C-alpha positions in Angstrom: -0.1 0.0 0.2 2.9 2.4 0.8 4.7 1.4 -2.1 1.6 2.3 -4.4 0.9 5.7 -2.1 4.4 6.9 -2.8 4.3 5.9 -6.6 0.9 7.9 -6.9 2.5 10.7 -5.4 5.6 10.8 -7.3 3.5 10.7 -10.5 1.3 13.5 -9.2 4.2 15.5 -8.3 6.0 14.7 -11.9 2.9 16.1 -13.5 2.9 19.2 -11.6 6.4 19.7 -12.5 6.2 19.4 -15.7 3.2 21.5 -16.1 4.8 24.2 -14.3 7.7 23.6 -16.3 6.0 24.1 -19.9 5.9 28.0 -19.6 9.7 27.9 -19.2 9.7 26.0 -22.3 10.6 29.4 -24.6 13.7 29.9 -22.1 15.0 26.4 -21.5 14.9 25.1 -25.6 17.9 26.1 -27.4 18.4 26.9 -31.4 20.4 27.6 -33.7 20.1 30.9 -36.4 21.8 29.7 -39.6 20.4 32.4 -42.4 21.6 35.5 -41.5 19.2 37.3 -44.0 15.8 36.1 -45.2 12.1 36.8 -44.2 10.3 36.5 -40.8 8.2 33.7 -42.0 11.2 31.5 -43.1 13.2 32.5 -39.7 10.1 31.3 -37.8 9.8 27.9 -40.1 13.2 27.3 -39.1 12.8 27.7 -35.6 9.4 25.4 -36.0 11.6 22.7 -37.5 14.2 22.6 -34.8 11.6 23.0 -31.6 9.0 20.9 -33.0 6.3 23.6 -32.3 4.3 25.5 -35.0 4.0 29.4 -34.6 0.4 31.1 -34.5 0.6 34.5 -34.8 -1.5 38.0 -35.5 -0.8 39.3 -39.4 -1.2 42.6 -38.1 1.6 42.4 -35.4 4.1 40.1 -37.1 5.0 41.1 -41.4 6.0 37.5 -42.5 7.0 38.9 -45.3 9.5 41.1 -44.1 13.2 40.2 -44.7 15.3 41.1 -42.0 18.9 40.3 -40.9 19.5 38.1 -37.4 23.1 37.6 -36.2 24.1 33.9 -36.5 24.4 31.7 -33.5 22.6 30.0 -30.6 19.6 31.3 -28.6 17.1 30.3 -26.7 14.0 29.7 -28.4 12.6 33.0 -26.6 15.6 35.6 -27.4 15.6 33.7 -31.1 11.9 34.5 -31.4 12.3 38.2 -29.8 15.2 38.7 -32.6 13.2 37.4 -35.5 10.1 39.5 -34.8 11.9 43.2 -33.4 9.6 42.8 -30.4 10.6 41.7 -26.9 7.4 42.2 -25.3 5.8 39.5 -27.2 3.1 37.1 -25.0 4.4 33.6 -25.8 1.9 31.0 -24.8 2.3 27.0 -25.7 -1.0 25.3 -27.1 0.0 21.6 -27.4 2.5 21.5 -30.4 1.8 25.3 -31.0 3.2 28.6 -30.0 0.8 31.5 -29.9 2.4 35.1 -30.2 0.5 38.2 -29.4 0.7 41.3 -27.4 0.3 41.5 -23.5 -2.7 41.9 -22.9 -3.6 45.6 -21.3 -5.0 45.3 -17.7 -6.6 48.1 -16.7 -6.3 50.8 -13.5 -7.2 49.7 -10.2 -9.4 52.6 -9.8 -13.3 52.9 -8.3 -15.7 53.4 -11.0 -18.7 51.9 -12.5 -18.9 48.5 -12.3 -17.5 46.7 -15.9 -19.9 46.4 -19.0 -21.6 43.1 -19.0 -19.7 41.0 -21.7 -21.4 41.2 -25.7 -23.5 38.1 -26.3 -21.2 37.3 -29.4 -17.6 37.0 -29.9 -15.4 36.6 -33.3 -12.4 34.5 -34.2 -10.7 35.9 -37.7 -7.4 34.7 -39.0 -5.7 33.1 -42.6 -4.9 29.7 -43.1 -1.9 28.6 -45.0 0.5 25.6 -45.7 3.1 25.1 -43.4 5.8 24.4 -45.9 4.9 27.2 -48.6 3.0 29.8 -46.9 0.2 29.6 -49.5 -3.4 30.0 -48.5 -6.0 27.3 -48.2 -8.9 28.1 -49.8 -12.2 26.5 -48.9 -11.0 24.8 -45.4 -13.3 23.9 -43.1 -13.4 25.9 -39.9 -15.9 24.6 -37.2 -16.4 24.5 -33.5 -16.1 20.8 -32.1 -19.0 19.0 -30.7 -21.4 21.6 -32.4 -22.8 22.2 -35.8 -21.7 25.4 -36.5 -18.7 27.0 -38.9 -17.8 28.4 -42.1 -15.2 27.6 -44.8 -12.2 30.1 -45.5 -12.2 31.8 -48.8 -9.6 31.7 -51.8 -7.5 33.7 -49.8 -7.3 31.5 -47.0 -8.9 34.0 -44.9 -12.1 33.4 -42.7 -14.3 34.7 -39.7 -16.4 33.0 -37.4 -19.1 34.7 -34.6 -19.8 32.7 -31.9 -22.5 33.0 -29.2 -20.6 33.4 -25.8 -22.1 30.0 -24.4 -19.5 28.4 -26.9 -16.6 30.7 -25.7 -15.1 27.6 -23.7 -15.1 25.2 -26.7 -12.3 24.3 -29.5 -12.4 25.4 -32.6 -10.8 22.6 -35.7 -9.3 23.5 -38.9 -9.4 21.1 -41.9 -8.5 20.6 -44.9 -8.0 17.7 -47.1 -4.3 16.6 -47.1 -3.7 18.3 -43.8 -3.4 17.8 -40.1 -6.1 19.1 -38.7 -5.6 21.9 -35.9 -7.8 22.2 -33.0 -7.2 25.2 -30.7 -9.3 27.2 -27.6 -11.5 29.5 -28.7 -10.6 31.9 -25.9 -7.3 32.4 -26.8 -8.1 33.2 -30.2 -10.8 36.1 -29.8 -8.4 39.1 -29.5 -7.4 39.7 -33.2 -7.0 37.7 -36.5 -4.0 35.5 -36.6 -2.5 33.5 -38.8 -2.7 29.2 -39.0 -0.4 27.0 -40.7 -1.3 23.7 -41.2 1.0 20.6 -41.7 1.0 18.6 -44.7 -0.2 15.1 -43.9 1.5 12.2 -44.3 -0.4 8.8 -44.9 0.6 6.2 -42.6 1.9 3.1 -44.8 -0.9 1.2 -43.0 -3.3 3.0 -44.7 -1.6 2.1 -48.2 -3.8 -0.2 -49.9 -1.9 -3.4 -51.1 -4.7 -4.6 -53.5 -6.3 -3.4 -56.2 -8.9 -1.0 -55.5 -11.5 -1.2 -58.0 -13.0 2.4 -58.5 -16.3 1.5 -59.7 -17.0 -1.1 -57.2 -15.7 1.9 -54.6 -18.5 4.1 -56.0 -21.4 1.6 -55.6 -20.3 0.9 -52.1 -20.3 4.5 -51.4 -24.0 4.3 -52.8 -24.9 1.3 -50.9 -23.6 3.1 -47.6 -25.4 6.4 -48.3 -28.8 5.7 -46.4 -26.3 5.0 -43.2 -24.1 8.3 -44.0 -26.5 11.0 -44.7 -29.6 12.4 -42.6 -32.9 10.1 -44.1 -34.7 13.2 -42.7 -35.3 16.9 -42.9 -33.0 19.3 -41.4 -32.6 22.8 -41.6 -30.0 24.4 -42.6 -28.7 28.2 -42.0 -26.7 28.9 -45.0 -24.4 32.0 -46.3 -25.1 32.5 -50.2 -23.0 34.6 -52.4 -23.2 34.9 -56.3 -21.4 37.6 -58.5 -20.5 39.0 -61.9 -17.6 40.0 -63.5 -16.9 41.6 -66.8 -13.5 42.4 -68.3 -12.0 40.9 -64.5 -14.2 43.6 -62.6 -16.9 43.2 -60.8 -20.2 44.5 -61.7 -22.8 42.4 -59.7 -22.3 41.3 -56.0 -25.6 39.7 -54.1 -25.1 38.3 -50.6 -27.5 36.7 -48.6 -28.5 34.4 -45.2 -30.7 31.5 -46.0 -32.4 29.2 -44.2 -32.8 25.9 -46.5 -35.3 23.1 -45.7 -33.5 20.2 -46.6 -35.2 17.0 -46.8 -33.8 14.0 -46.6 -31.5 11.9 -49.0 -34.3 9.8 -50.2 -35.9 12.8 -51.9 -35.2 14.8 -54.6 -33.7 17.8 -54.4 -36.1 19.5 -56.3 -38.4 18.8 -52.6 -35.5 21.3 -51.1 -37.1 25.0 -50.2 -34.9 28.0 -49.5 -36.1 31.2 -47.4 -34.6 34.6 -47.1 -33.5 36.0 -43.9 -30.9 38.6 -45.0 -29.7 40.1 -48.2 -27.9 43.0 -50.1 -26.8 43.5 -53.5 -24.1 46.1 -55.2 -24.3 46.8 -58.6 -21.3 48.8 -60.8 -23.3 49.7 -64.3 -20.8 51.5 -65.2 -18.3 48.6 -65.9 -20.1 46.5 -67.7 -19.6 48.3 -71.4 -23.7 48.3 -72.2 -23.3 44.3 -71.2 -26.2 43.7 -68.7 -25.8 39.7 -67.7 -28.3 38.4 -65.3 -27.6 35.0 -63.2 -30.7 32.9 -63.1 -31.5 29.9 -60.6 -28.0 30.4 -58.7 -29.6 29.2 -55.6 -31.3 26.2 -57.2 -27.7 25.2 -58.7 -26.3 25.0 -54.8 -29.5 23.1 -54.1 -28.8 20.7 -57.1 -25.1 20.8 -56.7 -26.1 18.6 -53.2 -25.2 15.6 -55.4 -25.5 12.9 -53.2 -29.4 14.0 -53.5 -29.0 14.4 -57.4 -27.2 11.6 -58.3 -25.0 12.9 -61.6 -24.1 10.0 -64.0 -20.4 9.9 -63.1 -21.1 9.2 -59.5 -23.7 6.4 -60.4 -22.1 4.6 -63.4 -23.3 1.6 -65.4 -22.2 -1.1 -67.9 -22.3 1.4 -70.3 -20.8 4.8 -69.0 -19.7 7.3 -71.0 -16.8 7.6 -68.2 -13.6 5.9 -67.4 -12.3 5.6 -63.7 -9.1 5.3 -62.1 -7.8 5.4 -58.3 -5.3 8.4 -57.9 -4.2 6.9 -54.0 -4.8 7.8 -50.9 -5.2 11.2 -49.2 -6.5 12.3 -45.3 -8.5 14.8 -43.6 -9.5 15.0 -40.1 -6.7 12.1 -39.4 -9.1 9.7 -41.9 -8.1 8.3 -45.1 -9.8 9.0 -47.9 -9.5 7.1 -51.2 -9.0 9.6 -54.4 -10.9 8.2 -57.6 -10.6 10.1 -60.8 -13.5 10.3 -63.8 -12.9 11.3 -67.3 -14.9 11.3 -70.2 -14.3 8.3 -72.4 -12.1 9.4 -75.7 -14.5 8.0 -78.5 -17.6 10.5 -76.2 -17.5 13.5 -78.4 -20.4 15.6 -76.7 -19.0 17.7 -73.3 -19.0 15.9 -70.1 -17.6 16.0 -66.7 -14.0 15.3 -65.3 -12.9 15.6 -61.7 -11.7 13.7 -58.6 -14.1 12.2 -56.0 -12.7 11.8 -52.4 -14.5 8.7 -50.8 -13.6 8.0 -46.6 -11.8 4.8 -46.3 -13.8 3.2 -43.8 -17.6 5.1 -43.7 -17.6 4.9 -47.4 -18.7 8.7 -47.4 -18.1 11.2 -50.3 -16.4 14.3 -48.3 -15.4 16.5 -51.2 -15.7 16.3 -54.9 -14.3 18.5 -57.6 -15.1 18.2 -61.2 -15.2 20.4 -64.6 -16.7 20.2 -67.7 -14.2 19.1 -70.5 -12.2 22.0 -71.3 -11.7 20.6 -74.4 -15.1 20.6 -75.4 -16.2 23.4 -73.4 -17.6 25.7 -76.2 -19.7 23.3 -77.3 -21.6 23.3 -73.7 -22.1 27.0 -74.3 -26.4 26.4 -74.6 -26.3 24.9 -71.8 -25.4 27.9 -69.5 -26.6 30.4 -71.7 -30.4 31.3 -71.2 -30.8 34.7 -73.5 -28.2 36.6 -75.3 -28.8 39.7 -77.5 -28.3 39.0 -81.3 -25.0 41.2 -81.3 -23.0 38.8 -79.0 -20.9 35.9 -79.3 -20.3 33.7 -76.2 -18.3 30.9 -75.5 -17.9 29.0 -72.8 -14.3 28.8 -71.6 -14.8 26.7 -68.1 -17.2 25.4 -65.8 -15.7 24.2 -62.2 -17.7 23.2 -59.1 -16.7 22.3 -55.7 -18.6 20.2 -53.2 -17.9 18.9 -49.8 -19.7 17.5 -47.2 -19.0 17.4 -43.4 -19.9 14.9 -40.8 -21.6 15.8 -37.4 -20.8 14.1 -33.7 -23.1 11.5 -34.5 -21.4 11.0 -37.6 -23.9 11.8 -40.0 -22.7 14.2 -43.1 -24.1 17.3 -44.1 -23.8 19.7 -46.9 -21.1 21.9 -46.2 -20.0 23.7 -49.0 -20.8 24.1 -52.8 -19.0 26.4 -55.2 -19.3 26.7 -59.1 -16.9 29.4 -61.5 -18.3 29.6 -65.0 -16.3 31.8 -67.5 -17.4 33.0 -71.0 -15.5 34.8 -73.7 -17.8 37.6 -75.1 -17.3 39.6 -78.4 -19.2 41.5 -79.8 -20.6 41.5 -83.9 -17.8 43.2 -85.7 -15.2 43.8 -82.8 -12.0 41.9 -83.0 -11.2 41.5 -79.3 -13.4 39.5 -77.2 -13.3 39.7 -73.1 -14.1 37.5 -70.0 -17.2 37.3 -68.3 -17.5 35.3 -65.1 -20.3 34.0 -63.2 -19.6 32.9 -59.7 -21.8 31.4 -56.4 -21.1 29.7 -53.4 -23.3 28.8 -50.5 -21.8 27.4 -47.3 -23.8 25.7 -44.2 -22.9 27.7 -41.0 -25.5 25.9 -38.7 -27.5 22.2 -38.7 -30.5 22.3 -37.1 -32.4 18.7 -37.1 -35.5 19.5 -33.9 -38.9 20.2 -35.2 -38.2 20.6 -39.2 -41.2 21.8 -41.2 -41.3 22.9 -44.8 -41.5 26.5 -45.1 -45.0 28.1 -45.8 -45.7 28.6 -49.7 -45.3 32.7 -49.6 -42.0 32.3 -47.8 -40.2 29.9 -50.1 -37.8 31.7 -52.7 -38.5 30.9 -56.4 -35.9 28.3 -57.6 -35.8 29.8 -61.2 -36.0 33.5 -60.5 -33.3 36.0 -60.5 -32.3 35.9 -56.9 -30.1 39.4 -57.4 -33.5 41.2 -58.4 -35.4 40.2 -55.1 -36.7 43.2 -53.3 -34.4 44.2 -50.8 -33.4 47.2 -48.3 -29.9 48.9 -46.9 -29.4 47.9 -43.3 -26.1 49.1 -41.7 -26.2 46.0 -39.3 -26.6 43.5 -42.0 -25.1 40.7 -40.8 -25.6 40.9 -37.2 -24.1 37.5 -35.9 -24.0 35.5 -39.0 -21.5 33.9 -40.3 -20.4 34.2 -43.8 -17.3 33.7 -46.1 -15.5 36.2 -46.1 -15.1 37.9 -49.7 -11.7 38.0 -51.3 -9.4 41.0 -51.4 -10.5 42.1 -54.6 -14.2 41.7 -53.4 -13.4 43.7 -50.5 -12.3 46.5 -52.0 -15.5 46.8 -54.1 -17.7 46.4 -51.2 -16.1 48.8 -49.0 -16.4 51.2 -51.9 -20.2 50.9 -52.5 -20.7 50.6 -48.6 -19.0 54.0 -48.3 -21.7 55.6 -51.3 -24.6 54.4 -49.5 -23.5 55.6 -46.4 -23.2 59.0 -48.1 -26.4 58.7 -50.0 -28.2 58.1 -47.2 
């Protein structure tokens, strides 16, 4: 009994000792600076390789691209961080395998006065996700709160913003992307400002490598046979952010953003039974950039509903013996620590009509489709123009250049997969009659699921439903300076940010 007690006491003391020493790790770890002049990012990356820790920091206080010169030699990790960042006052916190760099908290003076204001009911986490090795942004990465159905995705620049109720303050947020190790961090540590997050590319363990040949069509068949188990058989509500935009000559001329509530029927029902209801909407139009071309996007929301391909099974995902597609297994990748098989599909060479090609990512154990990236055959895209153009002026020649789509699914804590993100990018070349040169015309739409609700789900009244075929941008709306309030969105890309800020400033002046 005494031996057991002593051993338990030793383990307890050891645990307490290790926990106390963790704060001193930056002063105990020794690193060597070998590159005299390099960017801040390159130098911090070298520290990561030596220490085993990844750095997370606010891009407003640390400029990753700044070139600096640091004297070569040996330093403690803390000394090296201060030299590289040029800031000796940084607060350095350890978060598992990560080191969070931020400014010290400002403590208010201890003087009598009125009681402190009550905390806001919501708080916001913002940042940018990038590849740890290259520093390139990670577009369309999943950002979600653990053990909830709340989340969003990063935009093409890797940026994201997540607005959360105060009740989730003690939860963790997870960042995930196919081919990368997931990152989980405490939300309370991230609410002070935008932070750069670096995800490590994930090497699939050898144990996951299939020795036997994987028959791609058979794997598709298994995926479809597990559809009832992997996807919700009953209706759910999805709170979704939707954006559609039109660009002409690489300038945005029409942008519409909205928050929708979607009545998503079970996977035994056709997508035509899904419904959408408008909660909030805003639109920015720049007619002076159109050069008298006035394009309009029809059925963008309906396209997002139909692109839930596990409900609307396209030919390439449900092939028969006379399929127009050829399939191949392209290897194994990973997401959230789970192995996924990659199936590539292409139209057969003898098929001359424009069909699709792309890659399906199928989770190894559950056989659930987690993502698909596909496009119209670019060599035959011109033949598909009439599939996308409803009406055109007699004085215009329009040719489809490409039509690309991304669709992803995200599992709940119960293992049920829900549609997570849908995006479409469709580009044409437009030429006027008797004109020598053409110009690019691009249509984009995307929808992200920000919240899933499963209780008391009923169809919307007919007078509240959006028409699936109407031009959504022309739906009536009024300007609201508190437009988004506490809804989650996909942040606009950098070029759209400038357009939105410009239009908002005009609206505010005019009002």
